[in-house]
N, CA and C of each residue as an Amber inpcrd file, in Angstrom:
protein
   339
   0.8450000  -1.1670000   0.0000000   0.0000000   0.0000000   0.0000000
   0.8910000   1.2300000   0.0000000   0.4900000   2.2380000  -0.7350000
   1.2840000   3.4490000  -0.8350000   1.1590000   4.3200000   0.3960000
   1.9010000   5.3870000   0.3920000   1.9130000   6.2960000   1.5350000
   0.5630000   6.9800000   1.7120000  -0.1510000   7.1930000   0.6060000
  -1.4490000   7.8510000   0.7160000  -2.4370000   7.0290000   1.5170000
  -2.4540000   5.7190000   1.2950000  -3.3660000   4.8570000   2.0350000
  -3.0240000   4.8080000   3.5070000  -1.7420000   4.7040000   3.8140000
  -1.3140000   4.6790000   5.2110000  -1.6200000   6.0050000   5.8910000
  -1.4430000   7.1010000   5.1650000  -1.7200000   8.4150000   5.7310000
  -3.2050000   8.5440000   6.0530000  -4.0680000   8.0010000   5.1910000
  -5.5030000   8.0630000   5.4500000  -5.8670000   7.2590000   6.6880000
  -5.2270000   6.1100000   6.8710000  -5.5000000   5.3200000   8.0700000
  -5.0720000   6.0770000   9.3140000  -3.8980000   6.6720000   9.2710000
  -3.4030000   7.4340000  10.4190000  -4.2930000   8.6310000  10.7030000
  -4.7960000   9.2690000   9.6500000  -5.6930000  10.4060000   9.8380000
  -6.9800000   9.9590000  10.5270000  -7.5190000   8.8270000  10.0980000
  -8.7260000   8.3120000  10.7430000  -8.4980000   7.9640000  12.1970000
  -7.3590000   7.3610000  12.4900000  -7.0240000   7.0210000  13.8790000
  -6.8780000   8.2900000  14.7080000  -6.2230000   9.3010000  14.1530000
  -6.0300000  10.5580000  14.8810000  -7.3700000  11.2320000  15.1580000
  -8.2620000  11.2390000  14.1620000  -9.5830000  11.8440000  14.3800000
 -10.3570000  11.0950000  15.4560000 -10.2850000   9.7790000  15.4350000
 -10.9840000   8.9770000  16.4470000 -10.4080000   9.2500000  17.8340000
  -9.0850000   9.3680000  17.9420000  -8.4590000   9.6550000  19.2280000
  -8.8700000  11.0250000  19.7530000  -8.9260000  12.0190000  18.8690000
  -9.3410000  13.3650000  19.2840000 -10.7890000  13.3350000  19.7700000
 -11.6290000  12.6210000  19.0590000 -13.0370000  12.5010000  19.4530000
 -13.1720000  11.8280000  20.8190000 -12.3760000  10.7920000  21.0520000
 -12.4380000  10.0800000  22.3240000 -11.9330000  10.9270000  23.4730000
 -10.8690000  11.6690000  23.2430000 -10.3230000  12.5180000  24.3050000
 -11.3150000  13.5960000  24.6730000 -11.9460000  14.2200000  23.6780000
 -12.8990000  15.2860000  23.9780000 -14.1160000  14.7400000  24.7130000
 -14.5700000  13.5410000  24.3600000 -15.7340000  12.9830000  25.0540000
 -15.3620000  12.5140000  26.4540000 -14.1210000  12.0880000  26.6640000
 -13.7460000  11.6250000  27.9960000 -13.5470000  12.7880000  28.9480000
 -13.2180000  13.9760000  28.4450000 -13.0850000  15.1400000  29.3190000
 -14.4330000  15.5830000  29.8470000 -15.4680000  15.4170000  29.0520000
 -16.8060000  15.8420000  29.4580000 -17.3410000  14.9280000  30.5510000
 -17.0850000  13.6700000  30.4430000 -17.6250000  12.6940000  31.3790000
 -16.7870000  12.6400000  32.6530000 -17.4490000  12.3480000  33.7570000
 -16.7290000  12.2300000  35.0200000 -16.3420000  10.7800000  35.3050000
 -16.8530000   9.8520000  34.4910000 -16.5740000   8.4380000  34.7010000
 -15.7890000   7.8800000  33.5170000 -14.4510000   7.8990000  33.5950000
 -13.6600000   7.4400000  32.4480000 -13.8520000   5.9540000  32.1320000
 -14.1660000   5.1520000  33.1410000 -14.3870000   3.7220000  32.8920000
 -15.6180000   3.5210000  32.0070000 -16.6780000   4.2700000  32.3090000
 -17.9070000   4.1700000  31.5190000 -17.6640000   4.6230000  30.0810000
 -16.8900000   5.7050000  29.9120000 -16.5820000   6.2000000  28.5730000
 -15.7900000   5.1520000  27.7950000 -14.8040000   4.5380000  28.4510000
 -13.9870000   3.5240000  27.7830000 -14.8220000   2.3030000  27.4170000
 -15.7290000   1.9180000  28.2920000 -16.5900000   0.7730000  28.0210000
 -17.4940000   1.0440000  26.8280000 -18.0880000   2.2300000  26.7820000
 -18.9520000   2.5760000  25.6570000 -18.1600000   2.6190000  24.3580000
 -16.9590000   3.1820000  24.4040000 -16.1360000   3.2460000  23.2060000
 -15.7730000   1.8360000  22.7340000 -15.4110000   0.9630000  23.6740000
 -15.0310000  -0.4020000  23.3140000 -16.2000000  -1.1450000  22.6780000
 -17.3900000  -0.9580000  23.2260000 -18.5610000  -1.6150000  22.6640000
 -18.8630000  -1.1000000  21.2650000 -18.7780000   0.2120000  21.0690000
 -19.0280000   0.7810000  19.7530000 -17.9720000   0.3060000  18.7490000
 -16.7200000   0.2610000  19.1920000 -15.6210000  -0.1620000  18.3240000
 -15.7920000  -1.6170000  17.9020000 -16.1190000  -2.4850000  18.8620000
 -16.3170000  -3.8920000  18.5250000 -17.5210000  -4.0770000  17.6050000
 -18.5690000  -3.3090000  17.8450000 -19.7340000  -3.3750000  16.9680000
 -19.3900000  -2.9880000  15.5420000 -18.5860000  -1.9320000  15.4030000
 -18.1760000  -1.5070000  14.0670000 -17.3070000  -2.5670000  13.3970000
 -16.4110000  -3.1610000  14.1460000 -15.5340000  -4.1980000  13.5760000
 -16.3380000  -5.4200000  13.1520000 -17.2540000  -5.8610000  14.0210000
 -18.0770000  -7.0250000  13.6870000 -18.9690000  -6.7530000  12.4800000
 -19.5200000  -5.5550000  12.4110000 -20.3540000  -5.1950000  11.2740000
 -19.5370000  -5.2030000   9.9890000 -18.3540000  -4.6330000  10.0350000
 -17.4970000  -4.6160000   8.8530000 -17.1100000  -6.0040000   8.3950000
 -16.7430000  -6.8580000   9.3400000 -16.3730000  -8.2250000   8.9760000
 -17.5690000  -9.0000000   8.4400000 -18.7270000  -8.7990000   9.0480000
 -19.9340000  -9.4970000   8.5900000 -20.3170000  -9.0560000   7.1830000
 -20.2530000  -7.7450000   6.9430000 -20.5920000  -7.2540000   5.6050000
 -19.6250000  -7.7770000   4.5480000 -18.3470000  -7.8350000   4.8880000
 -17.3920000  -8.3620000   3.9080000 -17.6250000  -9.8480000   3.6560000
 -17.9660000 -10.5940000   4.6930000 -18.2550000 -12.0130000   4.5190000
 -19.5010000 -12.2130000   3.6520000 -20.5320000 -11.4240000   3.9070000
 -21.7590000 -11.5170000   3.1110000 -21.4600000 -11.1660000   1.6540000
 -20.6650000 -10.1340000   1.4330000 -20.3220000  -9.7390000   0.0700000
 -19.5340000 -10.8450000  -0.6360000 -18.6020000 -11.4770000   0.0620000
 -17.8100000 -12.5470000  -0.5430000 -18.6970000 -13.7330000  -0.9200000
 -19.5890000 -14.1180000  -0.0220000 -20.4970000 -15.2380000  -0.3200000
 -21.4070000 -14.8960000  -1.4890000 -21.9410000 -13.6740000  -1.4870000
 -22.8240000 -13.2590000  -2.5760000 -22.0730000 -13.2250000  -3.9090000
 -20.8530000 -12.7260000  -3.8830000 -20.0590000 -12.6860000  -5.1180000
 -19.7350000 -14.0950000  -5.6070000 -19.4170000 -15.0010000  -4.6900000
 -19.1120000 -16.3760000  -5.0870000 -20.3250000 -17.0390000  -5.7320000
 -21.4900000 -16.7860000  -5.1710000 -22.7060000 -17.3990000  -5.7090000
 -22.9940000 -16.8810000  -7.1140000 -22.7690000 -15.5900000  -7.3530000
 -23.0920000 -15.0230000  -8.6530000 -21.9840000 -15.2150000  -9.6790000
 -20.7240000 -15.2520000  -9.2590000 -19.6320000 -15.3570000 -10.2180000
 -19.3490000 -16.7910000 -10.6540000 -19.5890000 -17.7380000  -9.7740000
 -19.3160000 -19.1300000 -10.1230000 -20.5990000 -19.7950000 -10.5910000
 -20.4480000 -20.9100000 -11.2230000 -21.5840000 -21.6140000 -11.7970000
 -22.3360000 -22.3410000 -10.6870000 -23.3770000 -21.6980000 -10.2030000
 -24.2290000 -22.3100000  -9.1790000 -25.6490000 -22.4030000  -9.7210000
 -26.4050000 -23.3420000  -9.2080000 -27.8010000 -23.4560000  -9.6590000
 -28.5990000 -22.1880000  -9.3340000 -29.5630000 -21.9140000 -10.1520000
 -30.3670000 -20.6960000  -9.9890000 -31.0710000 -20.6560000  -8.6400000
 -31.5150000 -21.8050000  -8.1590000 -32.2000000 -21.8450000  -6.8790000
 -31.2950000 -21.3360000  -5.7600000 -30.0490000 -21.8050000  -5.7270000
 -29.0980000 -21.3410000  -4.7080000 -28.7840000 -19.8610000  -4.8870000
 -28.5790000 -19.4670000  -6.1180000 -28.2150000 -18.0800000  -6.4090000
 -29.2900000 -17.1230000  -5.9110000 -30.5280000 -17.4090000  -6.2590000
 -31.6090000 -16.5070000  -5.8650000 -31.9570000 -16.6490000  -4.3790000
 -31.7770000 -17.8220000  -3.8270000 -32.0390000 -18.0020000  -2.3950000
 -31.0460000 -17.2060000  -1.5570000 -29.7720000 -17.2820000  -1.9190000
 -28.7610000 -16.5230000  -1.1840000 -28.9950000 -15.0260000  -1.3560000
 -29.3200000 -14.6020000  -2.5600000 -29.5870000 -13.1820000  -2.8140000
 -30.7940000 -12.7010000  -2.0070000 -31.8410000 -13.5150000  -1.9650000
 -33.0250000 -13.1500000  -1.1730000 -32.6910000 -13.1130000   0.3100000
 -31.8770000 -14.0500000   0.7650000 -31.4660000 -14.0500000   2.1710000
 -30.6770000 -12.8080000   2.5390000 -29.7780000 -12.3930000   1.6570000
 -28.9970000 -11.1710000   1.9120000 -29.9100000  -9.9610000   1.9270000
 -30.8490000  -9.9040000   0.9960000 -31.7950000  -8.7880000   0.9600000
 -32.6380000  -8.7480000   2.2320000 -33.1270000  -9.8880000   2.6690000
 -33.9120000  -9.9490000   3.9090000 -33.0580000  -9.5390000   5.1020000
 -31.8070000  -9.9520000   5.1150000 -30.8920000  -9.5850000   6.2000000
 -30.7030000  -8.0760000   6.2680000 -30.5000000  -7.4260000   5.1060000
 -30.3340000  -5.9770000   5.0950000 -31.6160000  -5.2570000   5.4980000
 -32.7550000  -5.7490000   5.0570000 -34.0300000  -5.1340000   5.4460000
 -34.2480000  -5.2890000   6.9500000 -33.9290000  -6.4570000   7.4880000
 -34.0670000  -6.6760000   8.9240000 -33.1480000  -5.7400000   9.7170000
 -31.9210000  -5.5660000   9.2480000 -30.9890000  -4.6600000   9.9250000
 -31.5030000  -3.2240000   9.8800000 -32.0660000  -2.8260000   8.7560000
 -32.6100000  -1.4780000   8.6320000 -33.8010000  -1.2750000   9.5680000
 -34.6830000  -2.2510000   9.6250000 -35.8460000  -2.1640000  10.5200000
 -35.3940000  -2.0970000  11.9740000 -34.3910000  -2.8900000  12.3340000
 -33.8940000  -2.8550000  13.7080000 -33.2900000  -1.4930000  14.0430000
 -32.5620000  -0.9160000  13.1060000 -31.9500000   0.3920000  13.3390000
 -33.0200000   1.4710000  13.5050000 -34.0410000   1.4340000  12.6570000
 -35.1200000   2.4160000  12.7520000 -35.8790000   2.2610000  14.0640000
 -36.1800000   1.0200000  14.4590000 -36.9080000   0.8170000  15.7140000
 -36.0640000   1.2370000  16.9160000 -34.7660000   1.0040000  16.8530000
 -33.8850000   1.4410000  17.9450000 -33.8660000   2.9620000  18.0380000
 -33.8180000   3.6210000  16.8790000 -33.8110000   5.0810000  16.8680000
 -35.1160000   5.6340000  17.4350000 -36.2480000   5.0190000  17.0740000
 -37.5440000   5.4610000  17.6160000 -37.6040000   5.2630000  19.1220000
 -37.0880000   4.1170000  19.5860000 -37.0920000   3.8480000  21.0150000
 -36.2280000   4.8580000  21.7620000 -35.0720000   5.1950000  21.2130000
 -34.2010000   6.1930000  21.8500000 -34.8650000   7.5600000  21.8800000
 -35.5580000   7.9290000  20.8050000 -36.2750000   9.2060000  20.8050000
 -37.3580000   9.2220000  21.8790000 -38.0550000   8.1090000  22.0370000
 -39.1110000   8.0260000  23.0490000 -38.5160000   8.1430000  24.4490000
 -37.3730000   7.4910000  24.6810000 -36.7180000   7.5590000  25.9930000
 -36.2240000   8.9800000  26.2570000 -35.6360000   9.6180000  25.2370000
 -35.1520000  10.9910000  25.4160000 -36.3050000  11.9500000  25.6990000
 -37.4300000  11.7560000  25.0240000 -38.6000000  12.6050000  25.2740000
 -39.0910000  12.4170000  26.7040000 -39.0790000  11.1860000  27.1910000
 -39.4890000  10.9250000  28.5700000 -38.5380000  11.5970000  29.5510000
 -37.2480000  11.5090000  29.2860000 -36.2660000  12.1690000  30.1590000
 -36.4580000  13.6760000  30.1500000 -36.7490000  14.2290000  28.9840000
 -36.9750000  15.6590000  28.8830000 -38.2060000  16.0710000  29.6810000
 -39.2670000  15.2890000  29.6030000 -40.4720000  15.5900000  30.3930000
 -40.1690000  15.5230000  31.8860000 -39.3890000  14.5220000  32.3000000
 -39.0350000  14.3990000  33.7220000 -38.1850000  15.5740000  34.1770000
 -37.2510000  16.0120000  33.3450000 -36.4280000  17.1710000  33.7020000
 -37.2640000  18.4480000  33.7890000 -38.2230000  18.6140000  32.8820000
 -39.1000000  19.7860000  32.9290000 -39.9470000  19.7750000  34.1850000
 -40.4440000  18.6080000  34.5980000 -41.2160000  18.4970000  35.8210000
 -40.3680000  18.8170000  37.0420000 -39.1250000  18.3480000  37.0380000
 -38.2330000  18.6460000  38.1560000 -37.8890000  20.1290000  38.2200000
 -37.7320000  20.7690000  37.0870000 -37.3820000  22.1960000  37.0810000
 -38.5440000  23.0570000  37.5400000 -39.7760000  22.5810000  37.3340000
 -40.9570000  23.3250000  37.8010000 -41.0870000  23.2560000  39.3160000
 -40.6720000  22.1320000  39.8890000 -40.8420000  21.9680000  41.3360000
 -39.7320000  22.6100000  42.1210000
C-alpha cells in the first residue's frame, strides 16, 4: 500500500483519538466512557467483517456456476438480512427518541418543582 493509504489510516485514527479525548473530558466516569467506546468499536468491527463475509459469499454465488435456486435463495437471504438490519436500526432510533422525550419531560417536571 502506498503512503497515501497509510496516511488516510493514520488520519482516521487521529480523528478517532481526538473525538475520544474530547468525550472523555466531558464525562466524570472514564471507565464508563472507555466501556462505551469499546462496545461501539467492537460493533463496528463485527459489522465490517460481517458485511465483507456476506459480500464474498454473494459474489461467489453469482460469479461461479451455481444453480439458480441457490443463487436466488442466497440473494433473497442477503436482501432480507439488510431489510431486517434497517428495521432494527429504525426501531432502535424510535425507542431512543421516546426515551429521550421521557427524560426531557421528567427534567421539565423537576425544574418546575
